[in-house]
C-alpha positions as a Markdown table, in Angstrom:
| # | Residue | x | y | z |
|---|---|---|---|---|
| 1 | Unk | 177.8 | 165.3 | 61.8 |
| 2 | Unk | 178.0 | 167.1 | 65.4 |
| 3 | Unk | 174.4 | 165.8 | 66.4 |
| 4 | Unk | 175.6 | 162.3 | 65.6 |
| 5 | Unk | 178.8 | 162.7 | 67.7 |
| 6 | Unk | 176.9 | 164.4 | 70.4 |
| 7 | Unk | 174.5 | 161.4 | 70.5 |
| 8 | Unk | 177.7 | 158.9 | 70.8 |
| 9 | Unk | 179.2 | 160.7 | 73.6 |
| 10 | Unk | 176.1 | 161.4 | 75.6 |
| 11 | Unk | 175.5 | 157.5 | 75.6 |
| 12 | Unk | 179.4 | 156.7 | 76.1 |
| 13 | Unk | 179.2 | 159.1 | 79.3 |
| 14 | Unk | 176.4 | 157.4 | 80.7 |
| 15 | Unk | 178.2 | 154.1 | 80.2 |
| 16 | Unk | 181.6 | 155.1 | 81.5 |
| 17 | Unk | 181.0 | 157.9 | 83.9 |
| 18 | Unk | 182.7 | 157.7 | 87.3 |
| 19 | Unk | 183.6 | 159.7 | 90.6 |
| 20 | Unk | 186.8 | 160.9 | 90.7 |
| 21 | Unk | 189.3 | 159.5 | 93.3 |
| 22 | Unk | 191.2 | 161.6 | 96.0 |
| 23 | Unk | 194.5 | 161.4 | 93.9 |
| 24 | Unk | 192.7 | 162.5 | 90.6 |
| 25 | Unk | 191.1 | 165.4 | 92.5 |
| 26 | Unk | 194.4 | 166.4 | 94.0 |
| 27 | Unk | 196.1 | 166.4 | 90.4 |
| 28 | Unk | 193.3 | 168.6 | 89.2 |
| 29 | Unk | 193.5 | 170.7 | 92.0 |
| 30 | Unk | 197.4 | 171.3 | 91.7 |
| 31 | Unk | 197.1 | 171.9 | 88.1 |
| 32 | Unk | 194.5 | 174.7 | 88.7 |
| 33 | Unk | 196.4 | 176.2 | 91.7 |
| 34 | Unk | 199.5 | 176.8 | 89.5 |
| 35 | Unk | 197.4 | 178.4 | 86.7 |
| 36 | Unk | 195.8 | 180.5 | 89.3 |
| 37 | Unk | 199.2 | 181.8 | 90.6 |
| 38 | Unk | 201.2 | 181.9 | 87.3 |
| 39 | Unk | 198.3 | 183.9 | 85.7 |
| 40 | Unk | 197.2 | 185.7 | 88.9 |
| 41 | Unk | 193.6 | 184.8 | 88.4 |
| 42 | Unk | 191.2 | 186.6 | 90.8 |
| 43 | Unk | 187.8 | 185.0 | 89.4 |
| 44 | Unk | 187.1 | 181.5 | 87.9 |
| 45 | Unk | 184.1 | 180.8 | 85.7 |
| 46 | Unk | 182.9 | 177.3 | 86.1 |
| 47 | Unk | 179.8 | 175.0 | 85.6 |
| 48 | Unk | 177.6 | 173.1 | 88.0 |
| 49 | Unk | 177.7 | 169.6 | 86.6 |
| 50 | Unk | 174.8 | 168.1 | 84.8 |
| 51 | Unk | 174.3 | 164.9 | 82.2 |
| 52 | Unk | 177.1 | 163.0 | 84.1 |
| 53 | Unk | 179.6 | 165.9 | 83.4 |
| 54 | Unk | 182.9 | 165.6 | 85.7 |
| 55 | Unk | 182.2 | 166.6 | 89.0 |
| 56 | Unk | 184.8 | 169.1 | 90.4 |
| 57 | Unk | 182.9 | 170.8 | 92.9 |
| 58 | Unk | 185.0 | 169.6 | 95.8 |
| 59 | Unk | 188.2 | 171.1 | 94.0 |
| 60 | Unk | 186.0 | 174.4 | 93.4 |
| 61 | Unk | 185.5 | 174.7 | 97.3 |
| 62 | Unk | 189.1 | 174.5 | 97.9 |
| 63 | Unk | 190.0 | 176.8 | 95.1 |
| 64 | Unk | 187.6 | 179.6 | 96.9 |
| 65 | Unk | 190.4 | 180.1 | 99.2 |
| 66 | Unk | 192.4 | 181.5 | 96.5 |
| 67 | Unk | 189.9 | 183.4 | 94.1 |
| 68 | Unk | 186.2 | 183.8 | 93.6 |
| 69 | Unk | 184.3 | 181.0 | 92.0 |
| 70 | Unk | 181.2 | 182.0 | 89.4 |
| 71 | Unk | 178.7 | 180.0 | 87.7 |
| 72 | Unk | 176.8 | 180.8 | 84.4 |
| 73 | Unk | 173.5 | 182.6 | 84.4 |
| 74 | Unk | 171.6 | 182.4 | 81.0 |
| 75 | Unk | 170.0 | 185.5 | 80.2 |
| 76 | Unk | 166.5 | 186.2 | 78.3 |
| 77 | Unk | 168.5 | 187.2 | 75.2 |
| 78 | Unk | 170.4 | 183.7 | 75.1 |
| 79 | Unk | 173.5 | 185.4 | 76.4 |
| 80 | Unk | 175.2 | 184.2 | 79.3 |
| 81 | Unk | 177.0 | 185.9 | 82.2 |
| 82 | Unk | 178.9 | 184.7 | 85.5 |
| 83 | Unk | 177.7 | 185.4 | 88.9 |
| 84 | Unk | 179.8 | 184.8 | 92.2 |
| 85 | Unk | 179.0 | 181.3 | 93.7 |
| 86 | Unk | 179.3 | 179.9 | 97.4 |
| 87 | Unk | 178.3 | 176.5 | 98.0 |
| 88 | Unk | 175.7 | 177.8 | 100.4 |
| 89 | Unk | 174.0 | 180.1 | 98.0 |
| 90 | Unk | 170.6 | 178.6 | 96.6 |
| 91 | Unk | 170.7 | 177.5 | 93.0 |
| 92 | Unk | 167.7 | 177.8 | 90.6 |
| 93 | Unk | 166.7 | 175.7 | 87.8 |
| 94 | Unk | 166.6 | 177.6 | 84.7 |
| 95 | Unk | 164.7 | 177.1 | 81.5 |
| 96 | Unk | 167.1 | 174.2 | 80.3 |
| 97 | Unk | 166.7 | 172.4 | 83.9 |
| 98 | Unk | 170.3 | 173.4 | 84.8 |
| 99 | Unk | 171.2 | 175.0 | 88.2 |
| 100 | Unk | 172.3 | 178.6 | 88.3 |
| 101 | Unk | 173.0 | 181.4 | 91.0 |
| 102 | Unk | 170.5 | 184.0 | 91.6 |
| 103 | Unk | 170.5 | 187.3 | 89.5 |
| 104 | Unk | 171.2 | 189.2 | 92.9 |
| 105 | Unk | 174.5 | 187.3 | 93.2 |
| 106 | Unk | 177.6 | 189.6 | 92.2 |
| 107 | Unk | 178.2 | 189.8 | 88.2 |
| 108 | Unk | 181.8 | 189.3 | 87.5 |
| 109 | Unk | 184.0 | 188.5 | 84.4 |
| 110 | Unk | 186.0 | 185.4 | 85.0 |
| 111 | Unk | 189.7 | 185.2 | 83.9 |
| 112 | Unk | 189.8 | 181.5 | 83.6 |
| 113 | Unk | 187.0 | 179.4 | 82.4 |
| 114 | Unk | 186.4 | 175.7 | 83.1 |
| 115 | Unk | 183.8 | 174.4 | 80.5 |
| 116 | Unk | 182.0 | 171.4 | 80.3 |
| 117 | Unk | 181.9 | 169.5 | 77.1 |
| 118 | Unk | 180.9 | 166.3 | 75.6 |
| 119 | Unk | 184.0 | 165.7 | 73.4 |
| 120 | Unk | 187.3 | 166.9 | 72.5 |
| 121 | Unk | 190.3 | 166.5 | 70.3 |
| 122 | Unk | 194.1 | 167.0 | 70.5 |
| 123 | Unk | 193.7 | 170.4 | 69.2 |
| 124 | Unk | 191.4 | 171.3 | 72.1 |
| 125 | Unk | 188.4 | 171.8 | 69.9 |
| 126 | Unk | 185.4 | 171.2 | 72.0 |
| 127 | Unk | 181.9 | 169.8 | 71.3 |
| 128 | Unk | 179.6 | 171.1 | 73.4 |
| 129 | Unk | 175.8 | 170.7 | 73.6 |
| 130 | Unk | 174.9 | 172.8 | 70.7 |
| 131 | Unk | 173.4 | 175.9 | 72.2 |
| 132 | Unk | 176.7 | 178.0 | 71.7 |
| 133 | Unk | 176.6 | 179.9 | 74.8 |
| 134 | Unk | 180.2 | 179.3 | 75.9 |
| 135 | Unk | 181.5 | 179.9 | 72.4 |
| 136 | Unk | 179.8 | 183.1 | 72.3 |
| 137 | Unk | 180.9 | 184.1 | 75.7 |
| 138 | Unk | 184.5 | 183.1 | 75.1 |
| 139 | Unk | 184.6 | 185.0 | 71.8 |
| 140 | Unk | 183.7 | 188.3 | 73.5 |
| 141 | Unk | 186.5 | 187.6 | 76.4 |
| 142 | Unk | 189.2 | 186.6 | 74.2 |
| 143 | Unk | 191.8 | 187.5 | 77.0 |
| 144 | Unk | 190.5 | 184.7 | 79.3 |
| 145 | Unk | 192.1 | 181.4 | 79.6 |
| 146 | Unk | 189.7 | 178.4 | 78.9 |
| 147 | Unk | 190.1 | 175.0 | 79.6 |
| 148 | Unk | 187.6 | 172.2 | 79.3 |
| 149 | Unk | 186.8 | 169.7 | 81.9 |
| 150 | Unk | 186.2 | 165.9 | 80.7 |
| 151 | Unk | 186.9 | 162.4 | 81.3 |
| 152 | Unk | 189.9 | 161.1 | 79.3 |
| 153 | Unk | 187.5 | 158.6 | 77.3 |
| 154 | Unk | 185.6 | 161.8 | 75.9 |
| 155 | Unk | 188.8 | 162.5 | 73.4 |
| 156 | Unk | 187.9 | 161.6 | 70.1 |
| 157 | Unk | 189.9 | 161.9 | 66.7 |
| 158 | Unk | 188.4 | 165.2 | 65.5 |
| 159 | Unk | 185.8 | 167.7 | 66.4 |
| 160 | Unk | 184.1 | 169.0 | 63.7 |
| 161 | Unk | 184.4 | 172.9 | 64.1 |
| 162 | Unk | 182.9 | 176.1 | 62.4 |
| 163 | Unk | 183.8 | 179.6 | 62.6 |
| 164 | Unk | 181.8 | 180.3 | 65.6 |
| 165 | Unk | 183.6 | 177.5 | 67.7 |
| 166 | Unk | 186.5 | 178.8 | 70.2 |
| 167 | Unk | 189.3 | 176.3 | 70.8 |
| 168 | Unk | 190.4 | 176.0 | 74.4 |
| 169 | Unk | 193.7 | 176.2 | 75.8 |
| 170 | Unk | 193.7 | 172.9 | 77.2 |
| 171 | Unk | 191.5 | 170.0 | 78.7 |
| 172 | Unk | 191.8 | 168.9 | 82.2 |
| 173 | Unk | 191.0 | 165.0 | 82.5 |
| 174 | Unk | 191.5 | 162.6 | 85.3 |
| 175 | Unk | 194.6 | 161.3 | 83.7 |
| 176 | Unk | 196.3 | 164.7 | 83.3 |
| 177 | Unk | 196.2 | 167.9 | 80.8 |
| 178 | Unk | 195.9 | 168.0 | 77.1 |
| 179 | Unk | 197.4 | 171.0 | 75.9 |
| 180 | Unk | 196.4 | 172.6 | 72.6 |
| 181 | Unk | 198.7 | 171.3 | 69.5 |
């Protein structure tokens, strides 16, 4: 079921992907600034966009004035950790073809996570790529806030879940925020 849904949303994203306009980026920035202030966030864990994921890198560059931004680093034991990232730091291609920071960058534990996804539902269940990295990391860091970042067309009626899946607090889209019901 999940594999079929993944294939559908990969194809949908290829057909419908678009770059965000200034107003959409400003709205996302405003929401994140409110979250940062309200929750005294010092470190945001995020992703570097691949496979036509929503690109919010320009928003992240602005947020770096308020807090540290960190990207995931995949370890040999199939775990993930986050390392501080600055737009001028080199990124390296990992075994999945994903760009990640150097192991020399400072290791941090984010208080807010912005996760990529393929699909989501009104309960903020997330369909990822199937490797479970974010779910495992979030299950070990339950105090952290976790929001998905996706286009509104990635919403589906229901995302099938299992006991390892970690629901998010909300989903940030170009049309606004979907909060967990």
